N, C-alpha and C positions, 0 to 999 in steps of 0.2 A: 512669815515672820523669820527674821534672821537670828542667828546665834547671838546671844548677848555679848557685848564687848568684853565683859569680865571673863566669859568662857573662852572666847577666841584669844584673849590675852593670856589666859592660863595655859592654853594649849601651846601657844607660841613660846612662852617662857619654859614650860616643861620640855618642849622639843629642844630648845637651845641647851639647857643644862644636861639633858640626856645625850644629845649628839656631841657635845663638846667634852664629855667625860668629867664635868666639873660639879655634878650634883653631890652635895655633901653626904647624902644618905647612901651613896654608892662608892664612897672612898674605899679604895683597896679592892674593889670588885673589878675583875677584868671582863668587861662586857662589850667593848667597842667593836671587836671583831665580829660580833653577832650581826652587825649591820650588813656585812657582805656575805657572811657564811650561813647565818641562821635567821633570816629576816622574820620568820614566824614568831620568834621570841619577842622581837620588838613590836610586831603587830599585836601580840597578846598583851604586852605592857600598855600600849596605847588604848586597847579595848577596855582593860580594867580601869585605867584612869578615866576614860570617858563615861563608862558605865556607873562609876561610883560618884562622879561629880553631881552635886545638887545645887540648884540656884532658886532664889525666891522669885516672886512675881515681878519684881523690879529688875531681874536679871543679875542680881548680885550673888556671887558664889557664897555658899554657906558652909562648905566643907573641903576647901582646897587642900589643906594639909593632910586630911584623912585620905583623899583620893590619891595624892602623891604617894603617901606611905603604902597604901595597898598595892599600887602599881609597882613601886620600887621594891617592895618586899617580894613580889612575884619574880622580878628580874634577878634579885639577889639569890632567891632560892633556885632559880634556873641555873645560875652560875656556880652556886655552892650547895651541893646536896646535903650538907650538914646544917644549913639554915632552915628553920621551920617557921612558917607563917602562922601567926597567932592573932586572932582566930583564923582557922583555915578559910581560904577563899570559897565563896558560895557560887552556885551555878550562875546566878544572875550577874555576878561580878565578872565572870570570865566569858560570858556569852559574846559571840562574834555576830554583829548585826550587819 
């Protein structure tokens, strides 16, 4: 079974906005240098995004905005120690598979 198109499309779009520095939820956050200097922060961001994504039996995403928020909140907190993730990330959200 292949990844549903809704999921691959969500990953593609998330990647574009993250890599281009144009995601509205990260406005004012200086994170683009992490790509070359601290790639593990980007890896963790993608892991959270993928772990939180849910889709139904037809392959339709059911929580895209929530998955984006959790992942981007992590990245924001990585760059800004004064930012607090609410509720805190759970172990299953940050697991690296």
